[in-house]
C-alpha positions as CSV (number, residue, x, y, z in Angstrom):
1,M,-0.1,0.2,-0.5
2,A,1.1,3.4,-1.1
3,N,2.5,6.1,1.0
4,I,1.3,9.9,0.0
5,L,2.3,12.8,1.4
6,I,0.0,15.3,1.1
7,V,1.7,19.3,1.2
8,E,-1.4,22.0,0.8
9,D,-2.3,24.9,2.3
10,E,-5.7,24.8,1.5
11,A,-7.5,22.7,4.6
12,K,-11.0,22.0,2.4
13,M,-8.5,20.7,-0.6
14,R,-5.8,18.6,1.6
15,R,-9.3,17.4,3.5
16,L,-10.6,15.9,-0.4
17,L,-7.4,14.7,-1.4
18,E,-7.0,13.0,1.8
19,L,-10.0,11.4,1.5
20,N,-10.5,10.3,-2.1
21,L,-6.8,8.8,-2.1
22,G,-8.0,7.2,1.0
23,E,-11.1,5.6,-1.8
24,D,-8.0,4.4,-3.5
25,G,-6.5,2.3,-1.1
26,F,-3.2,5.1,-0.1
27,Q,-1.9,5.9,3.0
28,T,-1.9,10.0,3.3
29,I,-0.2,12.2,5.7
30,S,-0.5,16.0,4.9
31,A,1.3,19.3,5.9
32,P,-0.1,22.2,5.5
33,D,3.3,24.2,4.6
34,A,6.7,23.4,3.1
35,E,8.5,22.8,6.5
36,T,6.2,20.3,8.1
37,G,6.4,18.5,5.2
38,L,9.8,18.3,5.0
39,D,9.6,17.2,9.1
40,L,7.2,14.4,8.2
41,L,9.1,13.2,5.0
42,R,12.4,12.6,7.4
43,Q,9.9,10.7,9.6
44,N,8.0,8.5,7.8
45,S,8.4,6.2,4.4
46,V,6.8,8.2,1.8
47,D,6.5,6.6,-1.6
48,L,5.0,10.2,-3.9
49,V,4.2,13.5,-2.3
50,L,1.5,15.6,-3.9
51,T,2.5,19.4,-3.0
52,D,1.2,22.8,-4.1
53,L,3.7,24.6,-5.7
54,K,2.2,28.2,-3.9
55,L,2.8,27.3,-0.4
56,P,3.4,30.0,2.7
57,G,7.0,29.9,4.1
58,M,9.4,28.0,2.1
59,G,8.2,28.4,-2.0
60,G,7.3,25.2,-3.8
61,L,10.1,25.1,-6.3
62,E,12.3,25.4,-3.2
63,F,10.5,22.5,-1.3
64,L,11.0,20.7,-4.8
65,Q,14.4,20.4,-4.2
66,S,15.3,20.3,-0.6
67,L,13.0,16.9,-1.4
68,K,15.2,15.8,-3.8
69,R,18.5,16.8,-2.5
70,Q,17.3,13.8,0.4
71,N,15.7,11.1,-2.0
72,A,16.1,12.4,-5.9
73,N,14.0,9.0,-7.0
74,L,11.4,10.1,-4.9
75,P,8.4,11.2,-7.2
76,V,6.7,14.4,-6.7
77,V,3.7,15.2,-8.8
78,V,2.8,18.8,-8.2
79,M,-0.3,21.3,-8.6
80,T,-0.2,24.7,-10.0
81,A,-3.2,27.3,-11.2
82,Y,-4.0,27.1,-15.0
83,G,-2.5,30.3,-15.4
84,S,1.0,29.4,-14.6
85,V,2.2,26.9,-16.7
86,E,5.5,28.4,-16.9
87,T,5.8,27.6,-13.0
88,A,5.2,24.2,-13.7
89,V,7.5,23.8,-16.6
90,E,10.5,24.8,-13.7
91,A,9.0,22.5,-11.2
92,M,9.2,19.7,-14.7
93,K,13.1,20.8,-14.9
94,A,14.0,20.9,-11.5
95,G,12.6,17.5,-10.7
96,A,8.8,17.5,-10.7
97,S,7.0,14.2,-12.2
98,D,4.5,15.7,-13.5
99,Y,1.9,18.0,-12.6
100,V,-2.0,19.4,-12.7
101,L,-3.6,22.1,-13.3
102,K,-6.1,24.4,-10.8
103,P,-9.3,23.1,-11.0
104,F,-8.8,19.5,-11.8
105,S,-11.0,16.5,-11.4
106,L,-10.0,14.2,-8.5
107,A,-10.4,11.0,-11.2
108,E,-7.3,13.0,-13.7
109,M,-5.2,13.4,-9.8
110,R,-5.6,9.4,-9.1
111,M,-5.0,8.9,-12.5
112,I,-2.1,10.6,-12.6
113,V,-0.5,9.4,-8.9
114,H,-1.3,5.8,-10.4
115,K,0.6,6.6,-13.1
116,E,3.5,7.9,-11.1
117,L,3.5,5.0,-8.6
118,D,3.6,2.4,-11.9
119,V,6.7,4.7,-13.5
120,R,8.3,4.2,-9.4
121,K,8.2,1.2,-9.6
122,L,9.1,0.5,-12.9
123,R,12.1,2.3,-12.4
124,E,13.2,0.8,-9.2
125,E,13.2,-2.7,-11.2
126,N,15.2,-1.2,-13.7
127,R,17.6,-0.6,-11.1
128,S,18.8,-4.2,-11.2
129,L,18.3,-5.0,-14.9
130,R,21.4,-6.4,-15.5
131,E,21.8,-8.9,-13.2
132,A,17.6,-9.7,-15.1
133,L,19.8,-10.1,-18.3
134,G,20.2,-13.7,-17.6
135,Q,16.5,-13.9,-19.1
136,R,15.9,-13.3,-22.2
137,Y,13.2,-11.8,-24.2
138,E,12.3,-12.3,-27.6
139,Y,9.7,-10.9,-29.7
140,P,8.8,-11.9,-33.2
141,N,10.3,-10.1,-35.9
142,I,13.0,-8.9,-33.4
143,I,16.9,-9.7,-33.2
144,A,18.0,-9.3,-29.3
145,R,20.8,-11.3,-29.0
146,S,23.1,-8.5,-28.1
147,A,23.4,-7.2,-24.3
148,K,22.2,-3.4,-25.7
149,M,18.7,-5.3,-27.3
150,Q,18.2,-7.6,-24.6
151,E,17.8,-4.3,-21.8
152,V,15.9,-2.2,-24.7
153,L,13.0,-5.7,-24.4
154,A,13.4,-5.3,-20.7
155,L,12.4,-2.0,-20.9
156,V,9.5,-2.8,-23.0
157,E,8.6,-5.9,-20.5
158,R,8.2,-3.5,-17.6
159,V,6.5,-0.1,-19.2
160,A,4.1,-2.2,-21.3
161,G,2.1,-3.2,-18.2
162,T,1.9,0.7,-17.6
163,Q,-0.5,3.1,-18.9
164,S,2.7,5.7,-19.0
165,T,3.4,7.2,-21.9
166,V,6.7,6.3,-23.8
167,L,9.0,8.6,-26.1
168,I,11.2,5.9,-28.2
169,G,14.5,7.7,-29.7
170,G,17.0,6.4,-31.3
171,E,18.6,6.9,-34.8
172,S,16.7,6.7,-38.4
173,G,15.9,3.1,-39.1
174,V,16.8,1.1,-36.3
175,G,13.1,-0.1,-35.7
176,K,11.0,1.9,-33.7
177,D,8.1,1.3,-35.1
178,L,8.9,-2.5,-33.6
179,I,9.4,-2.1,-30.0
180,A,6.5,0.7,-30.2
181,H,4.6,-2.3,-31.5
182,A,6.0,-4.9,-29.3
183,I,4.5,-2.6,-25.6
184,H,1.2,-2.2,-27.5
185,Q,1.4,-5.9,-28.0
186,K,2.7,-6.8,-24.5
187,S,0.0,-4.1,-22.8
188,R,-3.8,-4.5,-21.3
189,R,-4.8,-2.5,-24.8
190,S,-3.7,-5.3,-26.8
191,N,-7.1,-6.3,-28.0
192,G,-7.6,-2.6,-29.1
193,P,-6.0,-0.7,-32.3
194,F,-2.9,0.5,-33.4
195,I,-2.6,3.0,-35.1
196,K,0.6,4.3,-37.1
197,I,1.2,8.1,-38.4
198,N,4.4,9.2,-39.1
199,S,4.1,13.2,-38.8
200,T,7.1,14.3,-41.4
201,A,4.6,12.4,-44.4
202,I,1.4,14.2,-43.7
203,P,1.6,17.8,-45.1
204,E,2.4,20.1,-42.1
205,N,-1.3,21.8,-43.1
206,L,-2.7,18.3,-43.3
207,L,-1.5,16.8,-39.9
208,E,-4.0,18.0,-37.3
209,S,-7.0,16.7,-39.3
210,E,-5.6,13.7,-39.5
211,L,-4.8,13.7,-35.9
212,F,-7.9,15.0,-34.3
213,G,-10.3,14.9,-37.6
214,Y,-13.0,17.0,-39.1
215,E,-16.1,18.2,-39.8
216,K,-18.0,19.0,-42.7
217,G,-17.3,21.9,-44.1
218,A,-14.3,22.8,-42.4
219,F,-12.4,23.7,-45.4
220,T,-13.2,23.3,-49.1
221,G,-12.9,19.6,-49.6
222,A,-14.7,18.5,-46.5
223,T,-17.6,17.1,-48.4
224,T,-17.8,14.6,-45.4
225,S,-17.2,13.9,-41.1
226,K,-14.0,12.2,-41.2
227,P,-12.4,10.9,-37.8
228,G,-8.9,11.8,-36.3
229,K,-6.1,8.7,-35.4
230,F,-6.8,9.6,-32.0
231,E,-10.7,8.1,-32.2
232,L,-9.3,5.0,-34.2
233,A,-7.4,4.6,-31.9
234,D,-10.2,4.7,-28.7
235,K,-9.6,2.1,-26.4
236,G,-5.4,1.3,-27.9
237,T,-2.1,2.8,-28.8
238,L,-1.8,5.8,-30.8
239,F,2.3,5.4,-32.6
240,L,3.0,8.9,-33.5
241,D,6.7,9.0,-35.1
242,E,9.1,11.5,-35.5
243,I,7.0,13.6,-32.5
244,G,10.5,15.9,-32.8
245,D,8.7,17.2,-36.6
246,V,4.9,17.9,-35.1
247,P,4.1,22.2,-35.7
248,P,4.0,24.3,-32.8
249,P,-0.2,24.7,-33.3
250,T,-0.4,21.1,-33.3
251,Q,1.9,21.1,-30.0
252,V,-0.7,22.4,-28.5
253,K,-3.6,20.8,-29.1
254,L,-1.3,17.4,-28.6
255,L,-0.5,18.6,-24.9
256,R,-4.6,18.9,-24.4
257,V,-5.4,15.8,-25.3
258,L,-2.7,13.9,-23.0
259,Q,-3.8,16.6,-19.9
260,E,-7.2,16.4,-20.6
261,R,-7.9,12.6,-23.2
262,E,-10.8,14.8,-25.3
263,F,-9.8,17.5,-28.5
264,E,-12.4,18.9,-30.6
265,R,-12.7,18.0,-34.2
266,L,-11.4,20.7,-36.8
267,G,-14.6,22.9,-37.6
268,G,-16.5,21.1,-35.0
269,T,-17.7,22.7,-31.2
270,R,-18.5,18.9,-29.9
271,T,-16.2,17.8,-27.0
272,I,-14.6,14.5,-27.7
273,K,-13.4,12.0,-25.4
274,V,-10.4,9.7,-25.9
275,D,-8.9,6.7,-23.5
276,V,-5.6,6.2,-25.9
277,R,-2.1,5.8,-25.2
278,L,0.8,7.3,-26.8
279,I,4.2,6.4,-27.9
280,A,5.8,9.3,-29.7
281,A,9.2,8.6,-31.2
282,T,12.0,10.3,-32.3
283,N,15.4,10.8,-33.8
284,R,15.9,14.4,-33.3
285,D,17.6,15.3,-29.8
286,L,14.5,17.1,-27.9
287,R,16.5,18.4,-25.9
288,A,18.6,20.9,-28.4
289,A,14.8,21.4,-29.5
290,L,13.7,23.0,-26.6
291,E,16.9,25.2,-26.1
292,E,15.5,26.5,-29.4
293,G,12.3,26.4,-29.0
294,T,11.1,25.0,-31.7
295,F,9.6,21.9,-29.1
296,R,7.5,23.0,-25.9
297,Q,8.6,22.3,-23.1
298,D,5.3,21.4,-21.1
299,L,4.4,18.3,-24.5
300,Y,8.2,16.9,-23.9
301,Y,7.9,16.2,-20.2
302,R,4.7,15.4,-20.9
303,L,5.4,12.6,-24.1
304,N,9.1,11.8,-21.5
305,V,7.6,9.8,-18.9
306,V,9.3,6.9,-19.7
307,P,12.3,6.8,-22.3
308,I,13.3,4.2,-24.1
309,D,17.1,5.2,-26.3
310,I,17.5,1.9,-29.1
311,P,21.1,2.0,-29.7
312,P,22.3,2.1,-33.8
313,L,23.1,-1.0,-35.4
314,R,27.3,-0.3,-35.4
315,E,26.7,-0.8,-31.5
316,H,25.0,-3.6,-31.4
317,K,26.9,-5.6,-34.7
318,E,26.3,-9.0,-32.8
319,D,23.2,-9.5,-34.2
320,I,23.7,-8.9,-37.5
321,P,24.3,-12.5,-38.5
322,D,20.7,-12.6,-36.6
323,L,19.2,-10.4,-38.9
324,V,21.0,-11.2,-42.1
325,K,19.0,-15.0,-41.3
326,L,15.2,-13.6,-40.3
327,F,15.8,-10.9,-43.5
328,L,17.2,-13.3,-45.8
329,A,14.6,-16.2,-45.0
330,R,11.7,-13.5,-45.7
331,F,13.0,-12.3,-48.8
332,S,13.9,-15.4,-50.7
333,Q,10.4,-16.9,-49.7
334,Q,9.2,-13.7,-51.7
335,A,11.6,-14.3,-54.6
336,G,11.2,-18.2,-54.9
337,K,14.5,-19.1,-54.4
338,Q,15.8,-21.1,-52.1
339,I,18.9,-19.9,-50.4
340,D,20.2,-21.1,-47.7
341,G,22.7,-19.1,-46.1
342,I,25.2,-17.0,-46.8
343,A,29.1,-17.5,-47.6
344,A,31.6,-16.7,-44.7
345,D,33.4,-13.7,-46.5
346,A,29.9,-12.0,-47.4
347,M,28.9,-11.9,-43.7
348,D,32.4,-10.3,-43.1
349,M,31.7,-7.0,-45.4
350,L,28.1,-6.9,-43.1
351,M,30.2,-7.7,-40.0
352,A,32.8,-4.4,-41.2
353,F,30.1,-2.1,-42.9
354,H,29.7,1.1,-40.0
355,W,25.7,1.1,-41.0
356,P,24.5,4.4,-41.1
357,G,21.5,3.9,-42.1
358,N,20.9,1.1,-39.1
359,V,19.0,-2.1,-39.3
360,R,17.1,-0.2,-42.2
361,E,19.5,-0.8,-44.8
362,L,20.4,-4.0,-43.6
363,E,17.5,-4.6,-44.6
364,N,17.5,-3.1,-48.0
365,I,20.8,-4.3,-48.6
366,V,19.6,-8.3,-47.9
367,E,16.8,-7.7,-50.1
368,R,18.8,-6.5,-52.8
369,A,21.6,-9.2,-52.5
370,V,18.8,-12.2,-52.8
371,A,17.2,-10.5,-56.2
372,L,20.8,-10.2,-57.8
373,S,21.8,-14.3,-56.1
374,S,21.9,-16.3,-59.0
375,G,23.4,-20.1,-56.4
376,P,22.3,-21.5,-52.9
377,M,24.4,-18.8,-50.8
378,L,24.8,-15.4,-50.8
379,Q,28.6,-14.5,-52.1
380,A,30.4,-11.6,-51.2
381,S,29.5,-10.4,-55.1
382,D,26.5,-9.9,-54.1
383,I,26.6,-7.3,-51.2
384,H,26.4,-3.7,-53.0
385,L,27.6,-1.4,-49.7
386,D,27.7,2.0,-49.6
387,A,30.5,2.7,-52.1
388,V,31.1,6.5,-51.3
389,R,30.7,5.3,-47.6
390,A,32.3,2.5,-47.0
391,K,35.2,3.3,-49.7
392,P,38.6,4.4,-47.6
393,S,40.5,7.6,-48.6
394,S,42.9,7.3,-50.9
395,G,44.8,10.1,-50.2
396,T,48.3,9.6,-48.4
397,T,48.0,11.5,-45.4
398,P,46.7,9.1,-42.5
399,L,43.0,9.9,-41.2
400,I,43.5,9.3,-37.8
401,P,47.0,9.6,-35.9
402,E,49.8,7.2,-36.2
403,G,49.2,4.5,-33.6
404,Q,45.4,5.3,-33.1
405,T,42.9,2.9,-33.8
406,L,38.9,5.1,-34.8
407,E,37.8,4.0,-32.0
408,Q,40.9,5.5,-29.5
409,W,40.4,8.7,-31.6
410,E,36.9,8.6,-30.9
411,D,36.6,8.2,-27.9
412,E,39.5,11.3,-27.5
413,M,37.6,13.3,-29.6
414,I,34.3,12.8,-27.3
415,R,36.2,13.7,-24.2
416,E,38.1,16.7,-25.6
417,A,34.4,18.2,-27.2
418,L,33.0,17.6,-23.1
419,R,35.8,19.7,-21.6
420,R,35.4,22.1,-24.5
421,A,31.9,22.3,-23.3
422,N,33.0,22.4,-19.9
423,G,30.6,18.9,-19.1
424,N,27.8,20.4,-20.8
425,K,26.8,16.9,-22.4
426,S,23.9,18.7,-25.3
427,Q,25.9,21.2,-26.0
428,A,29.1,18.5,-27.2
429,A,26.6,15.9,-29.3
430,R,26.1,19.4,-31.2
431,M,29.8,19.9,-31.6
432,L,30.2,16.6,-32.6
433,G,27.4,16.4,-34.9
434,L,25.5,13.9,-32.7
435,S,22.1,13.5,-31.3
436,R,21.9,13.5,-27.8
437,N,21.2,10.2,-27.7
438,A,23.9,8.9,-29.7
439,L,26.7,10.9,-27.2
440,R,24.9,8.4,-24.4
441,Y,25.9,5.5,-25.8
442,R,29.2,6.7,-27.1
443,L,29.9,7.7,-23.6
444,S,28.5,4.3,-22.3
445,K,30.4,2.3,-24.1
446,I,33.9,4.6,-22.3
447,G,32.3,4.5,-18.9
448,I,32.0,8.4,-18.5
449,A,28.1,8.0,-16.4
450,D,25.4,10.2,-18.3
451,E,24.6,12.9,-15.1
452,P,22.2,16.1,-16.0
453,D,24.0,18.8,-18.0
454,K,25.6,21.5,-16.2
455,P,24.5,25.0,-16.9
456,E,25.6,26.0,-20.5
């Protein structure tokens, strides 16, 4: 039974929250101010803190910072007036798990509390993730022999049973859609629809109507009403790919759906309520987009409840043989050919390549090789890699310092970028031309902890 600390100076609201959360089976302790709340926290085992941001004496943000100094992993949900969204965003940046705008419904509050406790349980389980990797996770069409991909699937297992929003990161071609579908299939919504939409595949002026639908006469050519993807995904999952490219006006409506689970069709006045789990994906560094002002902070914190980062193929090459086997079986059947395997020198070519296009590029290479093959085995002559990227320099000047391997030189460049950026990893990633997620993986390889960024 979870124990919740409520910090709220208004006695009626405090009592209402105590009664409502108590009806859901939670134990509650409460305080009228931050100082009393800190005392209660020292005396009691607390699983979640629910606090107003406007408090007498010590303010809500200062209280939050004190909480996080005591227990960085303690989930904190902040309450704030509707006109103070900027303050709520500041609280999220300071470590709050979520926020709710006053006035709010008690049903909304219960939903957020349940979600945050689910996420806390998930994170606690993930602390022992590496020990749990003795168990092998297997999903159809997902190859995960490597430890890095097993970590991804372990996260899928843990997050699937919750209702939390998931943000999947990774370079183009790593298989973000497969991971999103795996989460849906493992969830309680598996009997519901799985609707996918790629924001970059739809013109910007049509994206809003695709997501939220439109009423007859909403614009020229709208001769009938049409439901949007959110309506079609009701009681199921909506996978929104390339969330970083959603235009700002549509970001506002997405935020409302995540907060209130309701919207209006384009040109309509009727409010439509939906029960949809959103899984978003991006190959962009959304934190950099926040700094540039092209992505809303409040939407980012709503989306980034449970992040899952998929490594690029070059960082888990041990999966390549199994991926080749999977693609070979698929494309040889489609082509009506009997191809039993791949020659050793052909596999060596694939293992040595750096795969800028990741798994999708490997899939295309194998499909092309099957089409060109004339024997029972794929040969090196059937493999056609990107000649421009794969071809070494013909000049006599060495590309890397003499006596260093490429890996050593790359590690040195990463450390140098961090030094020049004074430890700020987002800035270092931009210097190197990498996404924040790509830099995170490289840091883990060389044993540098991915701690929060220092201020620029």
